[in-house]
PDB file of N, CA, C and O in Angstrom:
ATOM      1  N   UNK A   1     -29.575  56.920  20.939  1.00  0.00           N
ATOM      2  CA  UNK A   1     -29.511  55.542  20.462  1.00  0.00           C
ATOM      3  C   UNK A   1     -29.293  54.557  21.604  1.00  0.00           C
ATOM      4  O   UNK A   1     -28.666  54.889  22.611  1.00  0.00           O
ATOM      5  N   UNK A   2     -29.786  53.412  21.451  1.00  0.00           N
ATOM      6  CA  UNK A   2     -29.623  52.417  22.509  1.00  0.00           C
ATOM      7  C   UNK A   2     -28.562  51.410  22.080  1.00  0.00           C
ATOM      8  O   UNK A   2     -28.340  51.194  20.889  1.00  0.00           O
ATOM      9  N   UNK A   3     -27.912  50.798  23.066  1.00  0.00           N
ATOM     10  CA  UNK A   3     -26.846  49.823  22.826  1.00  0.00           C
ATOM     11  C   UNK A   3     -27.346  48.403  22.927  1.00  0.00           C
ATOM     12  O   UNK A   3     -26.551  47.503  23.196  1.00  0.00           O
ATOM     13  N   UNK A   4     -28.580  48.168  22.730  1.00  0.00           N
ATOM     14  CA  UNK A   4     -29.182  46.831  22.865  1.00  0.00           C
ATOM     15  C   UNK A   4     -28.978  46.090  21.549  1.00  0.00           C
ATOM     16  O   UNK A   4     -29.325  46.582  20.475  1.00  0.00           O
ATOM     17  N   UNK A   5     -28.399  44.882  21.664  1.00  0.00           N
ATOM     18  CA  UNK A   5     -28.172  44.022  20.508  1.00  0.00           C
ATOM     19  C   UNK A   5     -29.110  42.849  20.624  1.00  0.00           C
ATOM     20  O   UNK A   5     -29.106  42.129  21.623  1.00  0.00           O
ATOM     21  N   UNK A   6     -29.914  42.658  19.600  1.00  0.00           N
ATOM     22  CA  UNK A   6     -30.847  41.536  19.613  1.00  0.00           C
ATOM     23  C   UNK A   6     -30.236  40.379  18.871  1.00  0.00           C
ATOM     24  O   UNK A   6     -29.799  40.534  17.731  1.00  0.00           O
ATOM     25  N   UNK A   7     -30.198  39.233  19.489  1.00  0.00           N
ATOM     26  CA  UNK A   7     -29.674  38.030  18.854  1.00  0.00           C
ATOM     27  C   UNK A   7     -30.651  36.940  19.014  1.00  0.00           C
ATOM     28  O   UNK A   7     -31.316  36.846  20.046  1.00  0.00           O
ATOM     29  N   UNK A   8     -30.768  36.093  18.013  1.00  0.00           N
ATOM     30  CA  UNK A   8     -31.709  34.963  18.121  1.00  0.00           C
ATOM     31  C   UNK A   8     -31.240  33.980  19.226  1.00  0.00           C
ATOM     32  O   UNK A   8     -30.049  33.731  19.412  1.00  0.00           O
ATOM     33  N   UNK A   9     -32.200  33.465  19.911  1.00  0.00           N
ATOM     34  CA  UNK A   9     -31.901  32.504  21.001  1.00  0.00           C
ATOM     35  C   UNK A   9     -32.158  31.096  20.463  1.00  0.00           C
ATOM     36  O   UNK A   9     -33.295  30.746  20.147  1.00  0.00           O
ATOM     37  N   UNK A  10     -31.096  30.291  20.362  1.00  0.00           N
ATOM     38  CA  UNK A  10     -31.213  28.925  19.883  1.00  0.00           C
ATOM     39  C   UNK A  10     -31.041  27.963  21.028  1.00  0.00           C
ATOM     40  O   UNK A  10     -30.048  28.005  21.755  1.00  0.00           O
ATOM     41  N   UNK A  11     -32.009  27.105  21.180  1.00  0.00           N
ATOM     42  CA  UNK A  11     -31.935  26.075  22.206  1.00  0.00           C
ATOM     43  C   UNK A  11     -31.385  24.779  21.578  1.00  0.00           C
ATOM     44  O   UNK A  11     -31.765  24.446  20.456  1.00  0.00           O
ATOM     45  N   UNK A  12     -30.521  24.057  22.257  1.00  0.00           N
ATOM     46  CA  UNK A  12     -30.017  22.785  21.703  1.00  0.00           C
ATOM     47  C   UNK A  12     -31.144  21.772  21.544  1.00  0.00           C
ATOM     48  O   UNK A  12     -32.084  21.720  22.338  1.00  0.00           O
ATOM     49  N   UNK A  13     -31.018  20.988  20.515  1.00  0.00           N
ATOM     50  CA  UNK A  13     -32.021  19.954  20.221  1.00  0.00           C
ATOM     51  C   UNK A  13     -31.393  18.608  20.523  1.00  0.00           C
ATOM     52  O   UNK A  13     -30.283  18.320  20.076  1.00  0.00           O
ATOM     53  N   UNK A  14     -32.089  17.798  21.268  1.00  0.00           N
ATOM     54  CA  UNK A  14     -31.633  16.434  21.595  1.00  0.00           C
ATOM     55  C   UNK A  14     -31.801  15.531  20.358  1.00  0.00           C
ATOM     56  O   UNK A  14     -32.871  15.471  19.753  1.00  0.00           O
ATOM     57  N   UNK A  15     -30.732  14.849  20.011  1.00  0.00           N
ATOM     58  CA  UNK A  15     -30.785  13.901  18.884  1.00  0.00           C
ATOM     59  C   UNK A  15     -30.860  12.519  19.445  1.00  0.00           C
ATOM     60  O   UNK A  15     -29.929  12.105  20.136  1.00  0.00           O
ATOM     61  N   UNK A  16     -31.909  11.775  19.193  1.00  0.00           N
ATOM     62  CA  UNK A  16     -32.027  10.389  19.728  1.00  0.00           C
ATOM     63  C   UNK A  16     -30.932   9.502  19.119  1.00  0.00           C
ATOM     64  O   UNK A  16     -30.575   9.656  17.951  1.00  0.00           O
ATOM     65  N   UNK A  17     -30.424   8.603  19.900  1.00  0.00           N
ATOM     66  CA  UNK A  17     -29.380   7.682  19.436  1.00  0.00           C
ATOM     67  C   UNK A  17     -29.899   6.825  18.287  1.00  0.00           C
ATOM     68  O   UNK A  17     -29.134   6.465  17.393  1.00  0.00           O
ATOM     69  N   UNK A  18     -31.163   6.501  18.298  1.00  0.00           N
ATOM     70  CA  UNK A  18     -31.765   5.703  17.243  1.00  0.00           C
ATOM     71  C   UNK A  18     -31.661   6.371  15.868  1.00  0.00           C
ATOM     72  O   UNK A  18     -31.594   5.693  14.843  1.00  0.00           O
ATOM     73  N   UNK A  19     -31.649   7.713  15.861  1.00  0.00           N
ATOM     74  CA  UNK A  19     -31.500   8.430  14.571  1.00  0.00           C
ATOM     75  C   UNK A  19     -30.026   8.603  14.215  1.00  0.00           C
ATOM     76  O   UNK A  19     -29.692   8.741  13.038  1.00  0.00           O
ATOM     77  N   UNK A  20     -29.159   8.599  15.191  1.00  0.00           N
ATOM     78  CA  UNK A  20     -27.741   8.828  14.939  1.00  0.00           C
ATOM     79  C   UNK A  20     -27.021   7.522  14.555  1.00  0.00           C
ATOM     80  O   UNK A  20     -26.074   7.549  13.768  1.00  0.00           O
ATOM     81  N   UNK A  21     -27.452   6.420  15.089  1.00  0.00           N
ATOM     82  CA  UNK A  21     -26.771   5.137  14.895  1.00  0.00           C
ATOM     83  C   UNK A  21     -26.645   4.726  13.449  1.00  0.00           C
ATOM     84  O   UNK A  21     -25.558   4.317  13.039  1.00  0.00           O
ATOM     85  N   UNK A  22     -27.735   4.812  12.620  1.00  0.00           N
ATOM     86  CA  UNK A  22     -27.552   4.449  11.192  1.00  0.00           C
ATOM     87  C   UNK A  22     -26.515   5.285  10.468  1.00  0.00           C
ATOM     88  O   UNK A  22     -25.784   4.776   9.617  1.00  0.00           O
ATOM     89  N   UNK A  23     -26.446   6.573  10.802  1.00  0.00           N
ATOM     90  CA  UNK A  23     -25.458   7.447  10.157  1.00  0.00           C
ATOM     91  C   UNK A  23     -24.034   7.108  10.616  1.00  0.00           C
ATOM     92  O   UNK A  23     -23.090   7.187   9.830  1.00  0.00           O
ATOM     93  N   UNK A  24     -23.883   6.725  11.908  1.00  0.00           N
ATOM     94  CA  UNK A  24     -22.605   6.318  12.401  1.00  0.00           C
ATOM     95  C   UNK A  24     -22.119   5.046  11.742  1.00  0.00           C
ATOM     96  O   UNK A  24     -20.942   4.929  11.401  1.00  0.00           O
ATOM     97  N   UNK A  25     -23.028   4.084  11.560  1.00  0.00           N
ATOM     98  CA  UNK A  25     -22.706   2.824  10.897  1.00  0.00           C
ATOM     99  C   UNK A  25     -22.327   3.117   9.427  1.00  0.00           C
ATOM    100  O   UNK A  25     -21.327   2.602   8.928  1.00  0.00           O
ATOM    101  N   UNK A  26     -23.124   3.934   8.753  1.00  0.00           N
ATOM    102  CA  UNK A  26     -22.829   4.299   7.361  1.00  0.00           C
ATOM    103  C   UNK A  26     -21.459   4.965   7.242  1.00  0.00           C
ATOM    104  O   UNK A  26     -20.692   4.640   6.335  1.00  0.00           O
ATOM    105  N   UNK A  27     -21.154   5.864   8.119  1.00  0.00           N
ATOM    106  CA  UNK A  27     -19.857   6.542   8.112  1.00  0.00           C
ATOM    107  C   UNK A  27     -18.709   5.605   8.327  1.00  0.00           C
ATOM    108  O   UNK A  27     -17.673   5.708   7.670  1.00  0.00           O
ATOM    109  N   UNK A  28     -18.893   4.671   9.267  1.00  0.00           N
ATOM    110  CA  UNK A  28     -17.854   3.679   9.529  1.00  0.00           C
ATOM    111  C   UNK A  28     -17.629   2.760   8.351  1.00  0.00           C
ATOM    112  O   UNK A  28     -16.486   2.454   8.012  1.00  0.00           O
ATOM    113  N   UNK A  29     -18.690   2.319   7.727  1.00  0.00           N
ATOM    114  CA  UNK A  29     -18.545   1.490   6.532  1.00  0.00           C
ATOM    115  C   UNK A  29     -17.904   2.236   5.360  1.00  0.00           C
ATOM    116  O   UNK A  29     -17.118   1.675   4.597  1.00  0.00           O
ATOM    117  N   UNK A  30     -18.263   3.514   5.241  1.00  0.00           N
ATOM    118  CA  UNK A  30     -17.661   4.330   4.196  1.00  0.00           C
ATOM    119  C   UNK A  30     -16.172   4.508   4.407  1.00  0.00           C
ATOM    120  O   UNK A  30     -15.399   4.414   3.454  1.00  0.00           O
ATOM    121  N   UNK A  31     -15.760   4.759   5.622  1.00  0.00           N
ATOM    122  CA  UNK A  31     -14.302   4.872   5.930  1.00  0.00           C
ATOM    123  C   UNK A  31     -13.605   3.540   5.722  1.00  0.00           C
ATOM    124  O   UNK A  31     -12.476   3.507   5.233  1.00  0.00           O
ATOM    125  N   UNK A  32     -14.247   2.455   6.080  1.00  0.00           N
ATOM    126  CA  UNK A  32     -13.643   1.142   5.837  1.00  0.00           C
ATOM    127  C   UNK A  32     -13.476   0.867   4.356  1.00  0.00           C
ATOM    128  O   UNK A  32     -12.439   0.348   3.943  1.00  0.00           O
ATOM    129  N   UNK A  33     -14.486   1.206   3.533  1.00  0.00           N
ATOM    130  CA  UNK A  33     -14.394   1.042   2.091  1.00  0.00           C
ATOM    131  C   UNK A  33     -13.319   1.902   1.502  1.00  0.00           C
ATOM    132  O   UNK A  33     -12.577   1.448   0.632  1.00  0.00           O
ATOM    133  N   UNK A  34     -13.210   3.142   1.952  1.00  0.00           N
ATOM    134  CA  UNK A  34     -12.143   4.042   1.452  1.00  0.00           C
ATOM    135  C   UNK A  34     -10.756   3.468   1.806  1.00  0.00           C
ATOM    136  O   UNK A  34      -9.825   3.541   1.005  1.00  0.00           O
ATOM    137  N   UNK A  35     -10.635   2.902   3.007  1.00  0.00           N
ATOM    138  CA  UNK A  35      -9.356   2.313   3.396  1.00  0.00           C
ATOM    139  C   UNK A  35      -9.012   1.151   2.445  1.00  0.00           C
ATOM    140  O   UNK A  35      -7.904   1.085   1.912  1.00  0.00           O
ATOM    141  N   UNK A  36      -9.963   0.249   2.242  1.00  0.00           N
ATOM    142  CA  UNK A  36      -9.662  -0.940   1.439  1.00  0.00           C
ATOM    143  C   UNK A  36      -9.378  -0.556  -0.016  1.00  0.00           C
ATOM    144  O   UNK A  36      -8.499  -1.149  -0.641  1.00  0.00           O
ATOM    145  N   UNK A  37     -10.096   0.414  -0.562  1.00  0.00           N
ATOM    146  CA  UNK A  37      -9.862   0.791  -1.946  1.00  0.00           C
ATOM    147  C   UNK A  37      -8.599   1.637  -2.052  1.00  0.00           C
ATOM    148  O   UNK A  37      -7.857   1.502  -3.025  1.00  0.00           O
ATOM    149  N   UNK A  38      -8.335   2.502  -1.080  1.00  0.00           N
ATOM    150  CA  UNK A  38      -7.253   3.449  -1.226  1.00  0.00           C
ATOM    151  C   UNK A  38      -5.940   3.094  -0.567  1.00  0.00           C
ATOM    152  O   UNK A  38      -4.907   3.610  -0.992  1.00  0.00           O
ATOM    153  N   UNK A  39      -5.916   2.255   0.434  1.00  0.00           N
ATOM    154  CA  UNK A  39      -4.661   2.058   1.159  1.00  0.00           C
ATOM    155  C   UNK A  39      -4.307   0.626   1.496  1.00  0.00           C
ATOM    156  O   UNK A  39      -3.260   0.396   2.102  1.00  0.00           O
ATOM    157  N   UNK A  40      -5.107  -0.325   1.142  1.00  0.00           N
ATOM    158  CA  UNK A  40      -4.847  -1.724   1.492  1.00  0.00           C
ATOM    159  C   UNK A  40      -3.767  -2.304   0.591  1.00  0.00           C
ATOM    160  O   UNK A  40      -4.059  -3.062  -0.334  1.00  0.00           O
ATOM    161  N   UNK A  41      -2.515  -1.944   0.867  1.00  0.00           N
ATOM    162  CA  UNK A  41      -1.398  -2.520   0.158  1.00  0.00           C
ATOM    163  C   UNK A  41      -0.109  -2.092   0.905  1.00  0.00           C
ATOM    164  O   UNK A  41      -0.090  -1.087   1.615  1.00  0.00           O
ATOM    165  N   UNK A  42       0.902  -2.843   0.730  1.00  0.00           N
ATOM    166  CA  UNK A  42       2.199  -2.473   1.271  1.00  0.00           C
ATOM    167  C   UNK A  42       2.249  -2.375   2.795  1.00  0.00           C
ATOM    168  O   UNK A  42       1.775  -3.271   3.493  1.00  0.00           O
ATOM    169  N   UNK A  43       2.826  -1.284   3.309  1.00  0.00           N
ATOM    170  CA  UNK A  43       3.029  -1.120   4.724  1.00  0.00           C
ATOM    171  C   UNK A  43       1.743  -0.987   5.508  1.00  0.00           C
ATOM    172  O   UNK A  43       1.715  -1.316   6.694  1.00  0.00           O
ATOM    173  N   UNK A  44       0.677  -0.517   4.884  1.00  0.00           N
ATOM    174  CA  UNK A  44      -0.578  -0.313   5.618  1.00  0.00           C
ATOM    175  C   UNK A  44      -1.522  -1.513   5.477  1.00  0.00           C
ATOM    176  O   UNK A  44      -2.695  -1.421   5.839  1.00  0.00           O
ATOM    177  N   UNK A  45      -1.031  -2.605   4.968  1.00  0.00           N
ATOM    178  CA  UNK A  45      -1.860  -3.777   4.693  1.00  0.00           C
ATOM    179  C   UNK A  45      -2.251  -4.488   5.986  1.00  0.00           C
ATOM    180  O   UNK A  45      -1.404  -4.756   6.838  1.00  0.00           O
ATOM    181  N   UNK A  46      -3.540  -4.790   6.122  1.00  0.00           N
ATOM    182  CA  UNK A  46      -4.018  -5.548   7.253  1.00  0.00           C
ATOM    183  C   UNK A  46      -3.985  -7.068   7.025  1.00  0.00           C
ATOM    184  O   UNK A  46      -3.920  -7.863   7.962  1.00  0.00           O
ATOM    185  N   UNK A  47      -4.032  -7.429   5.742  1.00  0.00           N
ATOM    186  CA  UNK A  47      -4.037  -8.840   5.354  1.00  0.00           C
ATOM    187  C   UNK A  47      -2.788  -9.153   4.544  1.00  0.00           C
ATOM    188  O   UNK A  47      -2.385  -8.364   3.689  1.00  0.00           O
ATOM    189  N   UNK A  48      -2.171 -10.310   4.810  1.00  0.00           N
ATOM    190  CA  UNK A  48      -0.966 -10.653   4.074  1.00  0.00           C
ATOM    191  C   UNK A  48      -1.273 -10.979   2.589  1.00  0.00           C
ATOM    192  O   UNK A  48      -2.373 -11.415   2.249  1.00  0.00           O
ATOM    193  N   UNK A  49      -0.304 -10.762   1.755  1.00  0.00           N
ATOM    194  CA  UNK A  49      -0.491 -11.054   0.336  1.00  0.00           C
ATOM    195  C   UNK A  49      -1.151  -9.899  -0.381  1.00  0.00           C
ATOM    196  O   UNK A  49      -1.371  -8.826   0.182  1.00  0.00           O
ATOM    197  N   UNK A  50      -1.464 -10.155  -1.657  1.00  0.00           N
ATOM    198  CA  UNK A  50      -2.009  -9.089  -2.482  1.00  0.00           C
ATOM    199  C   UNK A  50      -3.461  -9.410  -2.900  1.00  0.00           C
ATOM    200  O   UNK A  50      -3.937  -8.884  -3.906  1.00  0.00           O
ATOM    201  N   UNK A  51      -4.173 -10.277  -2.131  1.00  0.00           N
ATOM    202  CA  UNK A  51      -5.510 -10.671  -2.552  1.00  0.00           C
ATOM    203  C   UNK A  51      -6.503  -9.509  -2.560  1.00  0.00           C
ATOM    204  O   UNK A  51      -7.257  -9.345  -3.519  1.00  0.00           O
ATOM    205  N   UNK A  52      -6.507  -8.712  -1.508  1.00  0.00           N
ATOM    206  CA  UNK A  52      -7.410  -7.588  -1.410  1.00  0.00           C
ATOM    207  C   UNK A  52      -7.063  -6.559  -2.497  1.00  0.00           C
ATOM    208  O   UNK A  52      -7.948  -6.016  -3.160  1.00  0.00           O
ATOM    209  N   UNK A  53      -5.754  -6.301  -2.666  1.00  0.00           N
ATOM    210  CA  UNK A  53      -5.320  -5.343  -3.673  1.00  0.00           C
ATOM    211  C   UNK A  53      -5.798  -5.754  -5.078  1.00  0.00           C
ATOM    212  O   UNK A  53      -6.360  -4.949  -5.820  1.00  0.00           O
ATOM    213  N   UNK A  54      -5.563  -6.997  -5.409  1.00  0.00           N
ATOM    214  CA  UNK A  54      -5.913  -7.450  -6.759  1.00  0.00           C
ATOM    215  C   UNK A  54      -7.459  -7.473  -6.951  1.00  0.00           C
ATOM    216  O   UNK A  54      -7.942  -7.224  -8.056  1.00  0.00           O
ATOM    217  N   UNK A  55      -8.214  -7.767  -5.898  1.00  0.00           N
ATOM    218  CA  UNK A  55      -9.670  -7.811  -5.964  1.00  0.00           C
ATOM    219  C   UNK A  55     -10.220  -6.413  -6.208  1.00  0.00           C
ATOM    220  O   UNK A  55     -11.216  -6.255  -6.913  1.00  0.00           O
ATOM    221  N   UNK A  56      -9.585  -5.400  -5.634  1.00  0.00           N
ATOM    222  CA  UNK A  56     -10.068  -3.988  -5.747  1.00  0.00           C
ATOM    223  C   UNK A  56      -9.286  -3.175  -6.765  1.00  0.00           C
ATOM    224  O   UNK A  56      -9.485  -1.964  -6.859  1.00  0.00           O
ATOM    225  N   UNK A  57      -8.420  -3.792  -7.514  1.00  0.00           N
ATOM    226  CA  UNK A  57      -7.485  -3.070  -8.392  1.00  0.00           C
ATOM    227  C   UNK A  57      -8.183  -2.142  -9.366  1.00  0.00           C
ATOM    228  O   UNK A  57      -7.831  -0.964  -9.435  1.00  0.00           O
ATOM    229  N   UNK A  58      -9.161  -2.627 -10.124  1.00  0.00           N
ATOM    230  CA  UNK A  58      -9.822  -1.816 -11.124  1.00  0.00           C
ATOM    231  C   UNK A  58     -10.653  -0.702 -10.497  1.00  0.00           C
ATOM    232  O   UNK A  58     -10.693   0.410 -11.025  1.00  0.00           O
ATOM    233  N   UNK A  59     -11.315  -0.985  -9.382  1.00  0.00           N
ATOM    234  CA  UNK A  59     -12.055   0.031  -8.672  1.00  0.00           C
ATOM    235  C   UNK A  59     -11.150   1.112  -8.127  1.00  0.00           C
ATOM    236  O   UNK A  59     -11.527   2.284  -8.092  1.00  0.00           O
ATOM    237  N   UNK A  60      -9.965   0.730  -7.702  1.00  0.00           N
ATOM    238  CA  UNK A  60      -8.965   1.687  -7.219  1.00  0.00           C
ATOM    239  C   UNK A  60      -8.644   2.700  -8.313  1.00  0.00           C
ATOM    240  O   UNK A  60      -8.668   3.906  -8.068  1.00  0.00           O
ATOM    241  N   UNK A  61      -8.351   2.226  -9.499  1.00  0.00           N
ATOM    242  CA  UNK A  61      -8.028   3.139 -10.617  1.00  0.00           C
ATOM    243  C   UNK A  61      -9.243   3.931 -11.063  1.00  0.00           C
ATOM    244  O   UNK A  61      -9.104   5.095 -11.439  1.00  0.00           O
ATOM    245  N   UNK A  62     -10.403   3.352 -11.034  1.00  0.00           N
ATOM    246  CA  UNK A  62     -11.626   4.048 -11.398  1.00  0.00           C
ATOM    247  C   UNK A  62     -11.869   5.245 -10.479  1.00  0.00           C
ATOM    248  O   UNK A  62     -12.319   6.296 -10.934  1.00  0.00           O
ATOM    249  N   UNK A  63     -11.575   5.089  -9.202  1.00  0.00           N
ATOM    250  CA  UNK A  63     -11.780   6.171  -8.243  1.00  0.00           C
ATOM    251  C   UNK A  63     -10.595   7.129  -8.160  1.00  0.00           C
ATOM    252  O   UNK A  63     -10.651   8.107  -7.415  1.00  0.00           O
ATOM    253  N   UNK A  64      -9.528   6.869  -8.907  1.00  0.00           N
ATOM    254  CA  UNK A  64      -8.393   7.781  -8.952  1.00  0.00           C
ATOM    255  C   UNK A  64      -7.324   7.520  -7.955  1.00  0.00           C
ATOM    256  O   UNK A  64      -6.493   8.400  -7.730  1.00  0.00           O
ATOM    257  N   UNK A  65      -7.281   6.357  -7.330  1.00  0.00           N
ATOM    258  CA  UNK A  65      -6.200   6.007  -6.376  1.00  0.00           C
ATOM    259  C   UNK A  65      -5.083   5.335  -7.135  1.00  0.00           C
ATOM    260  O   UNK A  65      -5.293   4.285  -7.743  1.00  0.00           O
ATOM    261  N   UNK A  66      -3.902   5.915  -7.115  1.00  0.00           N
ATOM    262  CA  UNK A  66      -2.767   5.238  -7.785  1.00  0.00           C
ATOM    263  C   UNK A  66      -2.288   4.028  -6.923  1.00  0.00           C
ATOM    264  O   UNK A  66      -2.383   4.050  -5.695  1.00  0.00           O
ATOM    265  N   UNK A  67      -1.798   3.031  -7.575  1.00  0.00           N
ATOM    266  CA  UNK A  67      -1.305   1.923  -6.793  1.00  0.00           C
ATOM    267  C   UNK A  67       0.013   1.358  -7.368  1.00  0.00           C
ATOM    268  O   UNK A  67       0.675   0.544  -6.724  1.00  0.00           O
ATOM    269  N   UNK A  68       0.370   1.781  -8.537  1.00  0.00           N
ATOM    270  CA  UNK A  68       1.673   1.358  -9.101  1.00  0.00           C
ATOM    271  C   UNK A  68       2.165   2.367 -10.113  1.00  0.00           C
ATOM    272  O   UNK A  68       3.236   2.189 -10.692  1.00  0.00           O
TER     273      UNK A  68
END
């Protein structure tokens, strides 16, 4: 018997920035939306007052984020 192990050889593929940029923007906007819906209140608030919280209140409960 021989001790030769055959493994597939995978070469890295270059991903152009033009194809990556829309996904990076989408991911950033998604994280920003999750922050505003899920955490924009109290100690983590970026804006003073409850304006953002009240604007997103029903969507917050619809998505399962507790707020009170």
